[in-house]
matplotlib code that plots the C-alpha trace (Angstrom):
import matplotlib.pyplot as plt

x = [23.1, 19.7, 19.2, 17.1, 16.3, 14.7, 11.0, 8.5, 5.4, 1.9, -1.3, -4.8, -4.9, -2.7, 0.1, 3.1, 3.6, 6.0, 3.2, 4.9, 2.3, 3.2, 1.4, -0.5, -3.4, -6.6, -6.4, -8.9, -10.6, -10.9, -13.2, -13.4, -9.7, -9.2, -8.8, -10.7, -7.4, -6.5, -9.9, -9.7, -6.4, -7.7, -10.6, -8.3, -6.1, -9.0, -10.4, -8.4, -8.0, -5.3, -3.8, -5.1, -7.2, -4.2, -3.9, -6.9, -7.0, -9.9, -12.6, -14.6, -17.5, -18.4, -22.0, -24.6, -24.7, -21.0, -20.0, -16.8, -13.7, -13.0, -9.9, -11.3, -9.0, -10.1, -12.9, -15.6, -16.0, -15.9, -15.5, -11.7, -9.0, -6.3, -3.1, -1.2, -2.8, -2.5, -5.9, -6.8, -8.1, -5.0, -3.1, -0.9, 2.1, 2.5, 5.6, 5.3, 8.4, 8.6, 10.5, 12.0, 13.7, 16.7, 14.6, 12.3, 12.5, 9.6, 7.2, 5.8, 7.4, 6.9, 4.9, 2.5, 1.9, 1.5, -1.2, -3.1, -3.8, -3.4, -5.0, -8.0, -7.2, -6.6, -9.9, -11.8, -10.6, -11.1, -14.7, -15.3, -13.9, -15.8, -12.5, -11.3, -8.4, -5.8, -3.7, -0.7, 1.2, 4.9, 5.7, 9.4, 10.4, 12.9, 12.7, 14.4, 16.3, 15.7, 18.6, 16.8, 14.6, 10.9, 10.5, 12.8, 10.3, 7.5, 4.9, 1.4, -1.7, -0.9, 2.7, 5.5, 6.4, 10.2, 10.0, 7.7, 10.0, 12.9, 11.0, 10.2, 13.7, 15.2, 12.8, 13.4, 17.2, 17.2, 15.1, 16.8, 19.6, 17.1, 14.1, 13.9, 11.4, 11.1, 9.1, 6.2, 3.2, 2.4, 4.6, 3.4, 5.8, 4.7, 6.2, 6.8, 3.4, 4.9, 7.6, 7.0, 7.0, 4.5, 1.0, -1.7, -3.8, -1.2, -1.8, -2.0, -1.4, 1.4, 1.5, 4.9, 5.1, 8.7, 9.0, 11.5, 13.7, 14.9, 16.1, 15.3, 11.7, 9.8, 7.9, 5.0, 3.0, 3.5, 1.1, 2.5, 1.0, 1.2, -1.6, -1.8, -1.6, -4.3, -5.3, -8.6, -10.7, -10.5, -8.0, -5.7, -8.6, -9.5, -5.9, -5.4, -8.6, -6.8, -3.9, -6.6, -7.8, -10.9, -12.0, -12.6, -16.4, -16.7, -17.8, -15.2, -16.9, -15.2, -15.1, -14.2, -17.5, -20.4, -20.5, -18.0, -20.2, -23.1, -22.5, -22.5, -22.7, -21.8, -22.2, -18.6, -15.2, -14.1, -16.5, -15.6, -13.4, -15.7, -18.9, -21.3, -21.6, -18.1, -18.2, -17.5, -20.4, -21.3, -20.2, -16.7, -16.7, -17.7, -14.9, -12.3, -13.3, -15.0, -18.5, -18.9, -21.7, -23.7, -23.9, -24.8, -28.3, -28.7, -32.3, -33.8, -37.5, -39.6, -38.0, -38.5, -35.1, -33.8, -30.9, -28.5, -26.9, -23.7, -21.7, -23.1, -20.8, -21.3, -23.6, -22.1, -21.8, -19.9, -22.8, -23.1, -26.6, -27.5, -25.6, -26.2, -28.9, -28.0, -30.1, -28.1, -29.1, -26.7, -23.4, -21.4, -24.1, -26.1, -28.4, -27.2, -29.4, -28.1, -29.1, -27.4, -27.7, -26.0, -23.4, -19.8, -18.1, -21.5, -22.2, -22.4, -24.9, -27.5, -30.3, -30.9, -32.7, -32.3, -29.9, -30.0, -27.1, -26.0, -22.7, -20.9, -17.9, -16.7, -16.6, -13.2, -12.2, -13.6, -16.1, -19.0, -18.6, -21.2, -24.2, -26.6, -30.2, -32.1, -35.3, -36.4, -35.6, -37.7, -36.0, -32.6, -31.3, -28.5, -27.7, -25.3, -23.2, -23.7, -21.2, -24.2, -27.6, -29.7, -28.4, -28.3, -31.9, -31.4, -32.3, -35.9, -37.6, -40.3, -43.5, -41.8, -41.5, -39.3, -39.2, -36.0, -36.2, -36.1, -38.1, -40.9, -39.3, -36.1, -37.4, -36.9, -39.4, -38.1, -40.5, -39.3, -41.8, -40.5, -37.6, -36.8, -36.2, -32.5, -32.3, -32.4, -34.7, -37.2, -37.3, -39.5, -37.6, -39.5, -37.7, -39.4]
y = [-5.1, -4.0, -0.6, 1.6, 4.9, 7.9, 7.1, 9.4, 8.9, 9.3, 10.2, 10.0, 13.4, 15.4, 17.4, 19.2, 23.0, 21.9, 19.8, 16.5, 13.9, 13.1, 11.4, 8.3, 6.3, 6.4, 4.5, 3.6, 6.7, 7.2, 10.2, 10.7, 11.1, 13.5, 17.2, 19.5, 20.6, 17.0, 16.3, 19.3, 18.2, 14.7, 16.2, 18.3, 15.2, 13.4, 16.4, 15.5, 12.3, 9.9, 7.2, 7.2, 4.3, 2.5, -0.4, -2.5, -6.3, -8.1, -9.1, -12.3, -10.9, -7.9, -7.6, -5.0, -3.7, -3.7, -0.1, 1.1, 1.7, 5.4, 7.6, 8.1, 6.8, 3.3, 3.5, 0.9, 0.2, -3.6, -3.9, -4.2, -4.5, -1.9, -4.0, -1.5, -3.5, -7.2, -8.9, -11.3, -14.0, -16.0, -16.7, -13.9, -13.8, -11.0, -10.3, -8.7, -6.8, -5.6, -2.4, -1.4, 2.0, 2.9, 5.0, 2.2, -1.5, -3.5, -4.9, -7.5, -10.1, -10.1, -13.3, -11.6, -8.7, -11.0, -12.8, -9.5, -9.7, -13.3, -15.7, -13.3, -11.2, -14.3, -15.8, -12.6, -12.9, -16.6, -16.1, -13.0, -14.7, -18.0, -19.8, -18.5, -16.4, -17.0, -14.3, -16.1, -14.2, -14.5, -12.8, -12.3, -13.7, -10.9, -7.2, -5.1, -2.2, 1.2, 3.6, 6.6, 7.2, 6.9, 10.6, 11.5, 10.4, 12.7, 9.8, 11.1, 10.8, 13.9, 12.9, 15.2, 13.7, 13.9, 12.2, 9.6, 8.9, 8.6, 6.1, 3.9, 4.0, 3.2, 0.4, -1.4, -0.9, -2.2, -5.2, -6.1, -8.3, -10.6, -10.4, -11.5, -9.0, -10.8, -13.5, -11.3, -9.6, -7.4, -5.7, -4.8, -2.6, -3.0, -0.5, -1.1, 0.1, 1.4, 3.6, 7.2, 8.6, 6.1, 7.5, 4.8, 7.0, 6.9, 3.4, 3.8, 2.3, 4.3, 4.3, 5.0, 6.8, 5.9, 2.4, 1.3, -1.5, -4.4, -7.8, -6.9, -6.2, -3.0, -2.2, -0.1, 0.2, -0.6, -1.0, 1.0, -0.3, 1.8, 0.0, -0.4, -3.8, -5.1, -3.3, -2.1, -4.9, -5.7, -2.8, -4.9, -6.2, -2.6, -1.6, -4.7, -3.8, -0.7, -2.9, -4.6, -1.2, -0.9, 2.6, 4.3, 4.3, 6.6, 10.3, 13.0, 16.1, 19.3, 20.9, 17.7, 17.7, 15.3, 11.6, 9.8, 6.8, 8.3, 6.7, 3.0, 2.7, -0.9, -2.5, -2.9, -3.0, -0.4, 2.0, 1.1, -1.6, -1.5, -2.3, -5.0, -6.3, -5.9, -8.3, -6.7, -5.6, -8.0, -5.2, -5.3, -9.1, -8.7, -6.3, -8.5, -11.5, -13.6, -13.3, -14.3, -13.6, -16.5, -14.8, -11.4, -10.7, -7.6, -6.4, -4.6, -5.3, -6.8, -9.9, -12.2, -13.1, -15.3, -13.6, -15.7, -13.8, -12.2, -13.7, -17.2, -20.0, -21.7, -24.7, -28.2, -28.4, -25.1, -23.0, -19.4, -18.8, -15.2, -12.8, -9.5, -7.8, -4.7, -2.0, 0.2, 3.8, 5.7, 5.6, 5.4, 4.6, 1.6, 0.5, -2.7, -5.0, -7.8, -9.8, -9.7, -12.2, -13.2, -15.6, -15.7, -12.3, -10.8, -13.1, -10.0, -8.1, -5.9, -6.6, -9.0, -8.4, -6.9, -4.0, -1.4, 0.9, 3.2, 2.7, 5.6, 4.5, 8.1, 9.0, 8.8, 7.0, 8.9, 10.9, 8.5, 5.9, 3.8, 5.1, 2.8, 3.7, 4.1, 2.2, 3.1, 6.8, 7.4, 4.8, 3.4, 0.3, -1.0, 2.5, 1.1, -1.0, 0.4, 2.8, 4.7, 3.6, 5.4, 2.9, -0.1, -0.9, -0.1, -3.6, -4.4, -7.4, -9.8, -7.9, -4.5, -2.5, 0.4, 2.6, 4.5, 8.3, 9.9, 11.4, 9.3, 6.8, 6.6, 4.8, 1.1, -0.7, -3.5, -5.8, -8.5, -11.4, -14.2, -15.9, -19.5, -22.4, -22.1, -18.5, -16.7, -13.9, -13.8, -10.3, -8.7, -5.9, -3.6, -1.0, 2.0]
z = [4.0, 2.7, 1.3, 3.7, 1.9, 3.4, 3.3, 1.6, 3.6, 2.2, 4.1, 2.9, 1.2, 3.6, 2.1, 3.4, 2.7, -0.1, -1.7, -1.1, 0.2, 3.8, 6.7, 7.7, 6.4, 8.4, 11.7, 14.4, 15.9, 19.7, 19.6, 23.3, 23.6, 20.7, 21.0, 18.7, 17.0, 16.2, 14.8, 12.5, 11.2, 10.6, 8.6, 6.4, 5.9, 4.1, 2.2, -0.9, -2.8, -1.6, -3.7, -7.2, -8.4, -9.6, -12.1, -12.5, -11.9, -13.5, -11.1, -11.5, -9.4, -11.6, -12.8, -13.6, -10.0, -9.5, -9.0, -10.8, -8.8, -8.8, -7.9, -4.4, -1.7, -0.7, -3.3, -2.7, -6.4, -7.0, -10.8, -10.4, -7.8, -7.0, -7.3, -5.1, -2.2, -1.4, -2.0, 0.7, -1.7, -0.9, 2.4, 3.5, 5.9, 8.4, 10.5, 14.0, 15.1, 18.7, 19.2, 22.5, 23.4, 25.5, 27.8, 28.9, 30.0, 28.6, 31.2, 28.8, 26.6, 22.8, 23.2, 25.6, 23.2, 20.2, 22.2, 22.5, 18.8, 17.6, 17.1, 17.5, 14.4, 12.3, 13.6, 12.7, 9.1, 8.9, 9.9, 7.8, 4.6, 5.2, 5.5, 2.1, 3.6, 6.3, 7.9, 9.1, 11.9, 12.5, 15.7, 16.5, 19.8, 20.8, 21.4, 18.6, 20.3, 18.6, 18.5, 20.1, 23.1, 22.5, 23.2, 20.4, 17.7, 18.8, 18.5, 18.4, 16.2, 14.1, 13.7, 12.3, 9.0, 9.5, 12.9, 11.6, 8.7, 11.0, 13.2, 10.2, 8.9, 12.3, 12.9, 9.6, 9.9, 13.4, 12.5, 9.2, 10.6, 12.2, 9.8, 6.2, 4.9, 1.6, 3.3, 4.4, 2.8, 5.9, 8.4, 12.0, 14.0, 17.6, 20.0, 23.7, 25.1, 28.4, 26.8, 27.9, 24.4, 23.0, 22.3, 22.3, 20.0, 17.2, 15.8, 12.0, 8.6, 7.0, 3.1, 1.6, -1.7, -1.9, -0.5, 2.0, 0.6, 2.7, 1.6, -2.0, -1.1, -1.4, 1.8, 0.6, 3.8, 7.5, 10.4, 13.3, 16.5, 19.7, 21.6, 25.4, 27.0, 26.7, 23.5, 22.1, 20.9, 17.1, 16.6, 14.4, 12.4, 11.6, 10.7, 8.6, 6.7, 5.5, 4.2, 2.1, 0.7, 3.0, 3.9, 7.3, 7.8, 10.8, 10.6, 11.2, 12.8, 11.6, 15.0, 16.9, 18.6, 18.2, 17.6, 15.3, 14.6, 12.8, 9.4, 10.3, 14.1, 15.3, 11.9, 10.6, 12.1, 9.7, 11.4, 15.0, 16.5, 19.5, 17.5, 18.7, 15.1, 13.8, 10.9, 7.5, 5.4, 2.6, 0.2, 1.6, 1.3, -2.4, -2.9, -1.2, -3.3, -0.6, -2.2, -5.9, -8.3, -6.9, -3.5, -4.8, -6.3, -8.5, -8.2, -11.2, -10.6, -7.9, -6.4, -3.5, -2.1, 0.8, 2.5, 4.6, 7.6, 6.5, 9.5, 9.2, 8.2, 4.9, 4.7, 5.2, 1.4, 1.2, -0.2, 1.0, -0.5, -1.2, 1.2, -0.5, -2.6, -4.5, -6.2, -8.5, -7.8, -9.9, -11.8, -8.6, -6.0, -4.9, -2.1, -0.4, 1.6, 3.8, 6.9, 10.3, 13.0, 16.3, 14.9, 13.9, 14.2, 15.0, 18.0, 20.3, 18.1, 19.7, 17.2, 14.3, 11.0, 7.5, 7.2, 4.5, 3.6, 0.8, -1.0, -2.8, -4.8, -5.5, -1.8, -0.1, 3.2, 6.2, 4.3, 4.3, 1.5, 3.4, 5.3, 7.2, 6.8, 10.1, 9.5, 13.1, 13.3, 16.4, 18.6, 19.6, 21.3, 23.6, 24.9, 27.5, 25.0, 21.5, 20.0, 18.5, 19.9, 17.2, 14.6, 16.9, 15.9, 12.2, 10.9, 9.8, 11.4, 10.2, 9.3, 8.8, 5.6, 4.7, 1.6, 1.0, 0.8, -2.6, -5.4, -7.0, -9.3, -7.3, -4.2, -3.2, -1.0, 1.3, 3.0, 5.4, 4.9, 7.0, 8.7, 7.7, 10.0, 9.2, 10.3, 6.9, 6.0, 3.2, 1.7, -1.0, -2.8, -5.1, -7.2, -8.6]

ax = plt.figure().add_subplot(projection="3d")
ax.plot(x, y, z, "-o")
ax.set_aspect("equal")
plt.show()
């Protein structure tokens, strides 16, 4: 039998009264369902630093505009990789384990629930990575019975650490006879969505300071899935992004009021799984190893650059062209410039054009490590579909120019000159 120790669960910055890190790693936010008290707790959970920067792994994409990785949880530094996380620059295998409870008879089969997420999630990452990464799901075909009723675990967004630990321990113990955990890089624990004690707002990535051990393998993090059937769109792409050390990009209002999508709006799945343009920012693709130095242009003077849309497939010859232009603005900050178009993961986008955003490598997950610049502050778009209409028209179009705010000598001027016959944008970038 595998050894299943008592898990020590780690949240992004939240600590128990005894000082032992406990909790969950940032999951998808459903702002309209969250109480003010829950929102305040979530804010406190991210006030402190989570996992430390960890051991570095050399990056082949480092350059003069590559921000350093900092101790901030899910730091967006790209000069090295945190080896505590699997890097999706190779194919990874994920097991889906379906958990039933003695107080509920599942209404759906494991195959039906697996189809809620796959192949859509694998397809999302295949497109986002330009075919460089494959997420290979291995859904189990049978329900795994849990030893306790669903109500016994107290499942909810702000979960009691002892009950959460009991849930994880019971789930791995129950699944262990039928699952060889040593075969998998990622573990998805999918609860019966109709069990009375299952809270659909509790889907999370749980980091374990003291890993569970099964089949001679340390299980360092688990994706706990409590989604309805059918689930929120792209929810598993968002949660899997955390497994790859990507940060939450939404805003957490301290009082639970206001909009949660003010930082990036629709423009990245790590901001909202409901976004109209959910493909990952080019900066994220650089961090994950899907963009190399040839696809990233470091701008240190006035340059004329042709930007290929981030979500566009590679050319027939495999070339990506330039997907990201970067202006270094400080030791831990940069201005990123990329093109977005209605293609690939962004096929449902509201607007097309050249998008500008600030990157802060020292800012932790959930606190605004990326902020899209609103180049049209007096207007909005797609009010009936966008998660945040004021940023839905953030991109510049041909003939428009935007100068970033700041003191003289610290501003960058971006002028969109033309759009090529192939759909790329010609951009003149002038640094101070």
